A tleap script that builds the chain and sets N, CA, C and O, in Angstrom:
source leaprc.protein.ff14SB
mol = sequence {
  NMET LYS THR ALA ILE GLU VAL PRO ALA ASP
  GLU VAL ARG GLN VAL PHE MET LEU LEU GLU
  ASP LEU ASN SER PHE LEU HIE ASP PRO GLN
  LYS TYR GLY ASP THR GLU ARG VAL ILE LYS
  PHE VAL GLU GLY GLY MET TYR LYS ARG LEU
  HIE GLU ALA TYR TYR GLN THR VAL TRP ASN
  TRP LEU PRO GLN GLY ILE LYS GLU GLU MET
  LEU ASN ARG PRO SER PRO PHE GLU ASN GLY
  CHIE
}
set mol.1.N position { -1.849 -25.707 -19.634 }
set mol.1.CA position { -2.826 -26.205 -19.875 }
set mol.1.C position { -3.671 -26.404 -21.249 }
set mol.1.O position { -4.136 -25.313 -21.577 }
set mol.2.N position { -3.881 -27.017 -21.792 }
set mol.2.CA position { -4.382 -26.827 -23.434 }
set mol.2.C position { -6.055 -27.047 -23.106 }
set mol.2.O position { -6.629 -27.896 -22.425 }
set mol.3.N position { -6.575 -25.871 -23.916 }
set mol.3.CA position { -7.998 -25.882 -23.992 }
set mol.3.C position { -8.405 -26.286 -25.255 }
set mol.3.O position { -8.013 -25.724 -26.278 }
set mol.4.N position { -9.364 -27.469 -25.242 }
set mol.4.CA position { -9.974 -27.962 -26.611 }
set mol.4.C position { -11.285 -27.251 -26.721 }
set mol.4.O position { -12.113 -27.076 -25.827 }
set mol.5.N position { -11.331 -26.859 -28.016 }
set mol.5.CA position { -12.546 -26.153 -28.600 }
set mol.5.C position { -13.253 -26.827 -29.542 }
set mol.5.O position { -12.533 -27.530 -30.251 }
set mol.6.N position { -14.564 -26.866 -29.832 }
set mol.6.CA position { -15.149 -27.328 -30.930 }
set mol.6.C position { -15.509 -25.900 -31.882 }
set mol.6.O position { -15.888 -24.783 -31.530 }
set mol.7.N position { -15.188 -26.521 -33.333 }
set mol.7.CA position { -15.324 -25.310 -34.152 }
set mol.7.C position { -16.189 -26.176 -35.152 }
set mol.7.O position { -16.053 -27.398 -35.103 }
set mol.8.N position { -17.251 -25.502 -36.244 }
set mol.8.CA position { -17.707 -26.043 -37.306 }
set mol.8.C position { -16.931 -26.275 -38.291 }
set mol.8.O position { -16.220 -25.338 -38.654 }
set mol.9.N position { -16.850 -27.352 -38.887 }
set mol.9.CA position { -15.961 -27.791 -40.042 }
set mol.9.C position { -16.241 -27.093 -41.236 }
set mol.9.O position { -15.421 -27.222 -42.145 }
set mol.10.N position { -17.314 -26.320 -41.437 }
set mol.10.CA position { -17.329 -25.483 -42.298 }
set mol.10.C position { -16.527 -24.228 -42.437 }
set mol.10.O position { -16.105 -23.704 -43.468 }
set mol.11.N position { -16.377 -23.775 -40.943 }
set mol.11.CA position { -15.642 -22.622 -40.751 }
set mol.11.C position { -14.157 -22.940 -40.758 }
set mol.11.O position { -13.375 -21.998 -40.878 }
set mol.12.N position { -13.709 -24.137 -40.644 }
set mol.12.CA position { -12.459 -24.327 -40.497 }
set mol.12.C position { -11.962 -24.591 -41.914 }
set mol.12.O position { -10.761 -24.406 -42.112 }
set mol.13.N position { -12.762 -25.018 -42.971 }
set mol.13.CA position { -12.775 -25.562 -44.030 }
set mol.13.C position { -12.161 -23.752 -44.708 }
set mol.13.O position { -11.125 -23.473 -45.312 }
set mol.14.N position { -13.310 -22.863 -44.272 }
set mol.14.CA position { -13.129 -21.329 -44.875 }
set mol.14.C position { -11.896 -21.011 -44.600 }
set mol.14.O position { -11.211 -20.529 -45.501 }
set mol.15.N position { -11.415 -21.186 -43.464 }
set mol.15.CA position { -10.092 -20.568 -42.742 }
set mol.15.C position { -9.151 -21.298 -43.565 }
set mol.15.O position { -8.311 -20.612 -44.148 }
set mol.16.N position { -9.125 -22.550 -43.729 }
set mol.16.CA position { -8.105 -23.203 -44.484 }
set mol.16.C position { -7.988 -22.716 -45.870 }
set mol.16.O position { -6.887 -22.365 -46.294 }
set mol.17.N position { -9.233 -22.662 -46.739 }
set mol.17.CA position { -9.075 -22.155 -47.932 }
set mol.17.C position { -8.383 -20.662 -48.198 }
set mol.17.O position { -7.698 -20.368 -49.178 }
set mol.18.N position { -8.768 -19.697 -46.959 }
set mol.18.CA position { -8.111 -18.299 -47.104 }
set mol.18.C position { -6.602 -18.505 -46.946 }
set mol.18.O position { -5.762 -17.891 -47.605 }
set mol.19.N position { -6.345 -19.395 -46.042 }
set mol.19.CA position { -4.768 -19.471 -45.903 }
set mol.19.C position { -4.230 -19.963 -47.165 }
set mol.19.O position { -3.305 -19.292 -47.622 }
set mol.20.N position { -4.644 -21.106 -47.910 }
set mol.20.CA position { -4.264 -21.437 -48.974 }
set mol.20.C position { -4.082 -20.497 -50.107 }
set mol.20.O position { -3.062 -20.490 -50.796 }
set mol.21.N position { -5.111 -19.688 -50.289 }
set mol.21.CA position { -5.076 -18.545 -51.005 }
set mol.21.C position { -4.011 -17.528 -50.699 }
set mol.21.O position { -3.270 -17.096 -51.582 }
set mol.22.N position { -3.934 -17.126 -49.366 }
set mol.22.CA position { -2.881 -16.348 -49.111 }
set mol.22.C position { -1.276 -16.720 -49.365 }
set mol.22.O position { -0.322 -16.023 -49.709 }
set mol.23.N position { -1.422 -18.282 -49.009 }
set mol.23.CA position { 0.027 -18.739 -49.166 }
set mol.23.C position { 0.331 -18.707 -50.601 }
set mol.23.O position { 1.381 -18.168 -50.950 }
set mol.24.N position { -0.395 -19.177 -51.409 }
set mol.24.CA position { -0.391 -19.258 -53.054 }
set mol.24.C position { -0.085 -18.068 -53.504 }
set mol.24.O position { 0.712 -18.066 -54.442 }
set mol.25.N position { -0.563 -16.793 -53.038 }
set mol.25.CA position { -0.013 -15.599 -53.491 }
set mol.25.C position { 1.065 -15.153 -52.923 }
set mol.25.O position { 1.868 -14.560 -53.643 }
set mol.26.N position { 1.288 -15.282 -51.840 }
set mol.26.CA position { 2.585 -14.693 -50.935 }
set mol.26.C position { 3.770 -15.452 -51.029 }
set mol.26.O position { 4.860 -14.968 -50.724 }
set mol.27.N position { 3.618 -16.705 -51.463 }
set mol.27.CA position { 4.961 -17.376 -51.579 }
set mol.27.C position { 5.817 -17.207 -52.760 }
set mol.27.O position { 6.859 -17.808 -53.022 }
set mol.28.N position { 5.141 -16.187 -53.511 }
set mol.28.CA position { 6.108 -15.973 -54.819 }
set mol.28.C position { 6.065 -14.369 -54.790 }
set mol.28.O position { 5.039 -13.698 -54.897 }
set mol.29.N position { 7.396 -13.870 -54.620 }
set mol.29.CA position { 7.800 -12.569 -54.365 }
set mol.29.C position { 7.396 -11.791 -55.894 }
set mol.29.O position { 7.265 -10.572 -55.780 }
set mol.30.N position { 7.230 -12.234 -57.005 }
set mol.30.CA position { 7.053 -11.779 -58.223 }
set mol.30.C position { 5.577 -11.514 -58.163 }
set mol.30.O position { 5.194 -10.595 -58.887 }
set mol.31.N position { 4.714 -12.107 -57.476 }
set mol.31.CA position { 3.344 -11.708 -57.471 }
set mol.31.C position { 3.001 -10.206 -56.597 }
set mol.31.O position { 2.344 -9.266 -57.044 }
set mol.32.N position { 3.630 -10.290 -55.278 }
set mol.32.CA position { 3.352 -9.235 -54.485 }
set mol.32.C position { 4.288 -8.164 -54.971 }
set mol.32.O position { 3.987 -7.065 -54.506 }
set mol.33.N position { 5.342 -8.153 -55.775 }
set mol.33.CA position { 6.195 -7.371 -56.245 }
set mol.33.C position { 5.295 -6.425 -57.278 }
set mol.33.O position { 5.549 -5.235 -57.459 }
set mol.34.N position { 4.191 -7.144 -57.933 }
set mol.34.CA position { 3.515 -6.229 -58.983 }
set mol.34.C position { 2.149 -5.523 -58.272 }
set mol.34.O position { 1.098 -6.089 -57.973 }
set mol.35.N position { 2.444 -4.372 -58.134 }
set mol.35.CA position { 1.403 -3.394 -57.539 }
set mol.35.C position { -0.003 -3.677 -57.802 }
set mol.35.O position { -0.865 -3.977 -56.977 }
set mol.36.N position { -0.138 -3.513 -59.314 }
set mol.36.CA position { -1.444 -3.930 -59.893 }
set mol.36.C position { -1.865 -5.327 -59.818 }
set mol.36.O position { -2.920 -5.680 -60.346 }
set mol.37.N position { -1.301 -5.935 -59.355 }
set mol.37.CA position { -1.594 -7.635 -59.058 }
set mol.37.C position { -2.022 -7.602 -57.748 }
set mol.37.O position { -3.102 -8.136 -57.498 }
set mol.38.N position { -1.249 -6.965 -56.659 }
set mol.38.CA position { -1.606 -7.074 -55.402 }
set mol.38.C position { -3.062 -6.227 -55.053 }
set mol.38.O position { -3.900 -6.641 -54.252 }
set mol.39.N position { -3.162 -5.047 -55.772 }
set mol.39.CA position { -4.342 -4.443 -55.727 }
set mol.39.C position { -5.310 -5.272 -56.220 }
set mol.39.O position { -6.339 -5.283 -55.546 }
set mol.40.N position { -5.297 -5.986 -57.212 }
set mol.40.CA position { -6.369 -6.854 -57.886 }
set mol.40.C position { -6.595 -8.177 -56.771 }
set mol.40.O position { -7.747 -8.581 -56.614 }
set mol.41.N position { -5.762 -8.659 -56.209 }
set mol.41.CA position { -5.654 -9.578 -55.167 }
set mol.41.C position { -6.383 -9.072 -53.915 }
set mol.41.O position { -7.194 -9.774 -53.313 }
set mol.42.N position { -6.084 -7.920 -53.577 }
set mol.42.CA position { -7.033 -7.655 -52.314 }
set mol.42.C position { -8.490 -7.011 -52.623 }
set mol.42.O position { -9.499 -7.355 -52.007 }
set mol.43.N position { -8.480 -6.106 -53.574 }
set mol.43.CA position { -9.829 -5.704 -54.023 }
set mol.43.C position { -10.750 -6.819 -54.527 }
set mol.43.O position { -11.976 -6.732 -54.451 }
set mol.44.N position { -10.075 -7.915 -55.070 }
set mol.44.CA position { -11.097 -8.973 -55.526 }
set mol.44.C position { -11.619 -10.003 -54.174 }
set mol.44.O position { -11.970 -11.164 -54.384 }
set mol.45.N position { -11.611 -9.486 -52.992 }
set mol.45.CA position { -12.319 -10.195 -52.186 }
set mol.45.C position { -11.391 -10.695 -51.046 }
set mol.45.O position { -11.895 -11.269 -50.080 }
set mol.46.N position { -9.988 -10.486 -51.130 }
set mol.46.CA position { -9.248 -11.240 -50.127 }
set mol.46.C position { -9.106 -10.223 -48.876 }
set mol.46.O position { -8.811 -10.786 -47.822 }
set mol.47.N position { -9.234 -9.109 -48.828 }
set mol.47.CA position { -9.126 -8.215 -47.594 }
set mol.47.C position { -10.706 -8.636 -46.759 }
set mol.47.O position { -10.784 -8.876 -45.554 }
set mol.48.N position { -11.788 -8.649 -47.660 }
set mol.48.CA position { -13.173 -8.809 -47.067 }
set mol.48.C position { -13.008 -10.483 -46.222 }
set mol.48.O position { -13.428 -10.709 -45.087 }
set mol.49.N position { -12.388 -11.369 -47.006 }
set mol.49.CA position { -12.372 -12.549 -46.445 }
set mol.49.C position { -11.279 -12.809 -45.131 }
set mol.49.O position { -11.558 -13.611 -44.240 }
set mol.50.N position { -10.139 -12.104 -45.139 }
set mol.50.CA position { -9.255 -11.821 -44.142 }
set mol.50.C position { -10.080 -11.283 -42.976 }
set mol.50.O position { -10.150 -11.892 -41.908 }
set mol.51.N position { -10.581 -10.355 -43.162 }
set mol.51.CA position { -11.622 -9.450 -42.111 }
set mol.51.C position { -12.417 -10.312 -41.596 }
set mol.51.O position { -12.355 -10.337 -40.367 }
set mol.52.N position { -13.246 -11.134 -42.129 }
set mol.52.CA position { -14.286 -11.851 -41.561 }
set mol.52.C position { -13.818 -13.154 -40.937 }
set mol.52.O position { -14.400 -13.763 -40.039 }
set mol.53.N position { -12.494 -13.553 -41.640 }
set mol.53.CA position { -11.897 -14.597 -40.729 }
set mol.53.C position { -11.577 -14.312 -39.319 }
set mol.53.O position { -11.860 -15.023 -38.355 }
set mol.54.N position { -10.820 -12.946 -39.316 }
set mol.54.CA position { -10.106 -12.541 -38.088 }
set mol.54.C position { -11.281 -11.966 -37.108 }
set mol.54.O position { -11.480 -12.419 -35.981 }
set mol.55.N position { -11.893 -11.099 -37.592 }
set mol.55.CA position { -12.882 -10.533 -36.643 }
set mol.55.C position { -14.149 -11.413 -36.163 }
set mol.55.O position { -14.579 -11.351 -35.011 }
set mol.56.N position { -14.743 -12.301 -37.240 }
set mol.56.CA position { -15.581 -12.924 -36.956 }
set mol.56.C position { -15.319 -14.578 -36.417 }
set mol.56.O position { -15.323 -15.069 -35.288 }
set mol.57.N position { -15.107 -15.129 -37.698 }
set mol.57.CA position { -14.912 -16.624 -37.208 }
set mol.57.C position { -13.942 -16.922 -36.452 }
set mol.57.O position { -14.433 -17.625 -35.569 }
set mol.58.N position { -12.770 -16.795 -36.259 }
set mol.58.CA position { -11.796 -17.254 -35.488 }
set mol.58.C position { -11.760 -16.498 -34.184 }
set mol.58.O position { -11.216 -17.051 -33.229 }
set mol.59.N position { -12.348 -15.137 -34.017 }
set mol.59.CA position { -12.317 -14.568 -32.757 }
set mol.59.C position { -13.496 -15.448 -32.226 }
set mol.59.O position { -13.216 -15.996 -31.160 }
set mol.60.N position { -14.658 -15.700 -32.675 }
set mol.60.CA position { -15.999 -16.548 -31.819 }
set mol.60.C position { -15.512 -17.586 -31.618 }
set mol.60.O position { -16.185 -18.151 -30.756 }
set mol.61.N position { -14.260 -18.506 -32.097 }
set mol.61.CA position { -13.592 -19.460 -31.544 }
set mol.61.C position { -13.045 -19.584 -29.964 }
set mol.61.O position { -13.324 -20.454 -29.140 }
set mol.62.N position { -12.303 -18.596 -29.843 }
set mol.62.CA position { -11.678 -18.062 -28.837 }
set mol.62.C position { -12.429 -18.158 -27.280 }
set mol.62.O position { -13.521 -17.608 -27.134 }
set mol.63.N position { -11.850 -18.811 -26.254 }
set mol.63.CA position { -12.695 -18.937 -25.230 }
set mol.63.C position { -12.335 -17.502 -24.542 }
set mol.63.O position { -11.370 -16.818 -24.884 }
set mol.64.N position { -13.122 -17.208 -23.674 }
set mol.64.CA position { -13.196 -15.665 -22.982 }
set mol.64.C position { -11.841 -15.393 -22.602 }
set mol.64.O position { -11.325 -14.428 -23.165 }
set mol.65.N position { -11.121 -16.052 -21.738 }
set mol.65.CA position { -9.906 -15.928 -21.232 }
set mol.65.C position { -8.748 -15.437 -22.242 }
set mol.65.O position { -7.979 -14.512 -21.978 }
set mol.66.N position { -8.733 -16.193 -23.445 }
set mol.66.CA position { -7.834 -16.035 -24.643 }
set mol.66.C position { -8.324 -14.677 -25.305 }
set mol.66.O position { -7.408 -13.937 -25.663 }
set mol.67.N position { -9.571 -14.247 -25.519 }
set mol.67.CA position { -10.032 -13.104 -26.084 }
set mol.67.C position { -9.541 -12.032 -25.365 }
set mol.67.O position { -9.233 -11.038 -26.023 }
set mol.68.N position { -9.378 -11.999 -24.019 }
set mol.68.CA position { -8.961 -10.966 -22.845 }
set mol.68.C position { -7.272 -10.774 -23.371 }
set mol.68.O position { -6.721 -9.738 -23.743 }
set mol.69.N position { -6.746 -12.053 -23.261 }
set mol.69.CA position { -5.305 -11.602 -23.633 }
set mol.69.C position { -4.876 -11.306 -24.756 }
set mol.69.O position { -3.709 -10.957 -24.937 }
set mol.70.N position { -5.871 -11.413 -25.812 }
set mol.70.CA position { -5.786 -10.837 -27.349 }
set mol.70.C position { -5.826 -9.158 -27.208 }
set mol.70.O position { -5.052 -8.304 -27.641 }
set mol.71.N position { -7.067 -9.056 -26.413 }
set mol.71.CA position { -7.249 -7.373 -26.215 }
set mol.71.C position { -6.434 -6.979 -25.468 }
set mol.71.O position { -6.329 -5.756 -25.563 }
set mol.72.N position { -5.615 -7.520 -24.566 }
set mol.72.CA position { -4.980 -6.582 -23.564 }
set mol.72.C position { -3.251 -6.870 -24.138 }
set mol.72.O position { -2.328 -6.444 -23.444 }
set mol.73.N position { -3.055 -7.393 -25.047 }
set mol.73.CA position { -1.547 -7.617 -25.589 }
set mol.73.C position { -0.963 -6.381 -26.143 }
set mol.73.O position { -1.739 -5.511 -26.538 }
set mol.74.N position { 0.327 -6.196 -26.221 }
set mol.74.CA position { 0.908 -4.981 -27.065 }
set mol.74.C position { 0.602 -4.895 -28.315 }
set mol.74.O position { 0.337 -5.975 -28.843 }
set mol.75.N position { 0.536 -3.773 -29.112 }
set mol.75.CA position { 0.159 -3.581 -30.520 }
set mol.75.C position { 1.767 -4.251 -31.020 }
set mol.75.O position { 2.838 -4.093 -30.433 }
set mol.76.N position { 1.511 -4.993 -32.232 }
set mol.76.CA position { 2.570 -5.498 -32.894 }
set mol.76.C position { 3.527 -4.164 -33.729 }
set mol.76.O position { 4.629 -4.232 -34.273 }
set mol.77.N position { 2.555 -2.952 -33.549 }
set mol.77.CA position { 3.452 -1.781 -34.337 }
set mol.77.C position { 4.112 -0.788 -33.297 }
set mol.77.O position { 4.622 0.229 -33.769 }
set mol.78.N position { 4.149 -0.956 -32.100 }
set mol.78.CA position { 4.736 -0.184 -31.176 }
set mol.78.C position { 6.076 -0.591 -31.168 }
set mol.78.O position { 6.523 -1.665 -31.571 }
set mol.79.N position { 6.804 0.543 -30.579 }
set mol.79.CA position { 8.088 0.181 -30.498 }
set mol.79.C position { 9.057 0.251 -32.032 }
set mol.79.O position { 10.065 -0.421 -32.253 }
set mol.80.N position { 8.484 1.156 -32.874 }
set mol.80.CA position { 8.791 0.950 -34.296 }
set mol.80.C position { 8.949 -0.508 -35.048 }
set mol.80.O position { 9.783 -0.694 -35.935 }
set mol.81.N position { 8.086 -1.462 -34.602 }
set mol.81.CA position { 7.902 -2.747 -35.413 }
set mol.81.C position { 7.001 -2.420 -36.472 }
set mol.81.O position { 6.672 -3.280 -37.289 }
savepdb mol mol.pdb
quit
């Protein structure tokens, strides 16, 4: 069953712009193949934006049941992944 949620349009806009910036950077391997460019991208605020979107914005959109699922799922880094 699908669960509908309401989210503020300004938060959707922020997440969209974050995804747009990540896509713009990561779609071109020449960009992330350049260590200095990657460091500048991350230190220029990208990690802070990603952290806020993940741990605050989108997390707060989730219904409690889905939050519990997310907290109880296996780590993507288990079993050598």
